[in-house]
MIVOKOL-888356 format. One record per residue (C-alpha): x, y, z; residue number from 1; residue in three letters. Coordinates in steps of 0.02 Angstrom, whole numbers, padded with zeros to 5 digits. Layout:
<pt x="X" y="Y" z="Z" guza="NUM" fike="ALA"/>
...
! end
This chain:
<pt x="03109" y="04387" z="-01095" guza="1" fike="MET"/>
<pt x="03030" y="04567" z="-01038" guza="2" fike="SER"/>
<pt x="03006" y="04719" z="-01148" guza="3" fike="ASP"/>
<pt x="03144" y="04803" z="-01062" guza="4" fike="TYR"/>
<pt x="03257" y="04868" z="-01215" guza="5" fike="ALA"/>
<pt x="03076" y="04947" z="-01294" guza="6" fike="ASP"/>
<pt x="03073" y="05058" z="-01153" guza="7" fike="ASP"/>
<pt x="03252" y="05141" z="-01185" guza="8" fike="LEU"/>
<pt x="03277" y="05274" z="-01293" guza="9" fike="PRO"/>
<pt x="03347" y="05266" z="-01473" guza="10" fike="ASP"/>
<pt x="03523" y="05294" z="-01470" guza="11" fike="HIS"/>
<pt x="03636" y="05377" z="-01622" guza="12" fike="ASP"/>
<pt x="03795" y="05264" z="-01583" guza="13" fike="ALA"/>
<pt x="03844" y="05100" z="-01488" guza="14" fike="GLU"/>
<pt x="04008" y="05057" z="-01390" guza="15" fike="LEU"/>
<pt x="04049" y="04882" z="-01341" guza="16" fike="ASP"/>
<pt x="04166" y="04890" z="-01203" guza="17" fike="THR"/>
<pt x="04143" y="04715" z="-01170" guza="18" fike="CYS"/>
<pt x="04271" y="04608" z="-01086" guza="19" fike="GLY"/>
<pt x="04412" y="04801" z="-01071" guza="20" fike="LEU"/>
<pt x="04442" y="04829" z="-00913" guza="21" fike="TYR"/>
<pt x="04494" y="05027" z="-00834" guza="22" fike="CYS"/>
<pt x="04543" y="05146" z="-00910" guza="23" fike="PRO"/>
<pt x="04506" y="05064" z="-01084" guza="24" fike="GLU"/>
<pt x="04308" y="05095" z="-01074" guza="25" fike="PRO"/>
<pt x="04335" y="05281" z="-01041" guza="26" fike="ILE"/>
<pt x="04465" y="05305" z="-01150" guza="27" fike="MET"/>
<pt x="04346" y="05216" z="-01293" guza="28" fike="LEU"/>
<pt x="04204" y="05339" z="-01246" guza="29" fike="MET"/>
<pt x="04335" y="05499" z="-01253" guza="30" fike="HIS"/>
<pt x="04359" y="05434" z="-01467" guza="31" fike="ASN"/>
<pt x="04180" y="05398" z="-01477" guza="32" fike="LYS"/>
<pt x="04093" y="05552" z="-01423" guza="33" fike="VAL"/>
<pt x="04241" y="05660" z="-01518" guza="34" fike="ARG"/>
<pt x="04144" y="05570" z="-01656" guza="35" fike="ASP"/>
<pt x="03955" y="05645" z="-01610" guza="36" fike="MET"/>
<pt x="03887" y="05772" z="-01603" guza="37" fike="SER"/>
<pt x="03771" y="05850" z="-01452" guza="38" fike="GLN"/>
<pt x="03635" y="05822" z="-01421" guza="39" fike="GLY"/>
<pt x="03654" y="05649" z="-01466" guza="40" fike="GLU"/>
<pt x="03629" y="05475" z="-01374" guza="41" fike="ILE"/>
<pt x="03777" y="05366" z="-01355" guza="42" fike="LEU"/>
<pt x="03738" y="05198" z="-01294" guza="43" fike="LYS"/>
<pt x="03898" y="05092" z="-01189" guza="44" fike="VAL"/>
<pt x="03905" y="04894" z="-01143" guza="45" fike="VAL"/>
<pt x="04021" y="04868" z="-01025" guza="46" fike="ALA"/>
<pt x="04079" y="04722" z="-00906" guza="47" fike="THR"/>
<pt x="04192" y="04823" z="-00804" guza="48" fike="ASP"/>
<pt x="04111" y="04839" z="-00651" guza="49" fike="PRO"/>
<pt x="04205" y="05000" z="-00612" guza="50" fike="ALA"/>
<pt x="04099" y="05090" z="-00741" guza="51" fike="THR"/>
<pt x="03979" y="05098" z="-00645" guza="52" fike="THR"/>
<pt x="04086" y="05229" z="-00525" guza="53" fike="ARG"/>
<pt x="04190" y="05299" z="-00683" guza="54" fike="ASP"/>
<pt x="04037" y="05342" z="-00812" guza="55" fike="ILE"/>
<pt x="03915" y="05436" z="-00705" guza="56" fike="PRO"/>
<pt x="04104" y="05524" z="-00667" guza="57" fike="LYS"/>
<pt x="04147" y="05561" z="-00842" guza="58" fike="PHE"/>
<pt x="03953" y="05630" z="-00875" guza="59" fike="CYS"/>
<pt x="03992" y="05752" z="-00738" guza="60" fike="SER"/>
<pt x="04147" y="05812" z="-00769" guza="61" fike="PHE"/>
<pt x="04114" y="05831" z="-00963" guza="62" fike="LEU"/>
<pt x="03939" y="05891" z="-00959" guza="63" fike="GLY"/>
<pt x="03856" y="05738" z="-01033" guza="64" fike="HIS"/>
<pt x="03681" y="05677" z="-00938" guza="65" fike="GLU"/>
<pt x="03680" y="05497" z="-00895" guza="66" fike="LEU"/>
<pt x="03497" y="05451" z="-00940" guza="67" fike="ILE"/>
<pt x="03478" y="05282" z="-00902" guza="68" fike="HIS"/>
<pt x="03588" y="05172" z="-00802" guza="69" fike="GLN"/>
<pt x="03563" y="04961" z="-00782" guza="70" fike="HIS"/>
<pt x="03669" y="04827" z="-00709" guza="71" fike="GLU"/>
<pt x="03624" y="04655" z="-00757" guza="72" fike="GLY"/>
<pt x="03704" y="04495" z="-00701" guza="73" fike="GLU"/>
<pt x="03860" y="04503" z="-00819" guza="74" fike="THR"/>
<pt x="03848" y="04670" z="-00895" guza="75" fike="THR"/>
<pt x="03817" y="04837" z="-00876" guza="76" fike="TYR"/>
<pt x="03699" y="04975" z="-01005" guza="77" fike="LEU"/>
<pt x="03742" y="05163" z="-01001" guza="78" fike="TYR"/>
<pt x="03639" y="05290" z="-01103" guza="79" fike="LEU"/>
<pt x="03723" y="05456" z="-01129" guza="80" fike="ILE"/>
<pt x="03651" y="05616" z="-01203" guza="81" fike="ARG"/>
<pt x="03803" y="05738" z="-01266" guza="82" fike="LEU"/>
<pt x="03826" y="05892" z="-01193" guza="83" fike="GLY"/>
! end
């Protein structure tokens, strides 16, 4: 196993949407960011391939910064800095 996880920035909150499909991951993200402050980092883990399209659009539309995106074999990892 590599030190990949050690290279990621710290995050303030984590949202596990594994097993959920569009539109549920985005709906849960909307709810989660309401409880967070500007500048905080949200880590999102997903299994839905649609998140590769939906999460960047979510960030762009709402003024958040997608600071990291990684596609694994079965999971997708995102780090989002709230704008």
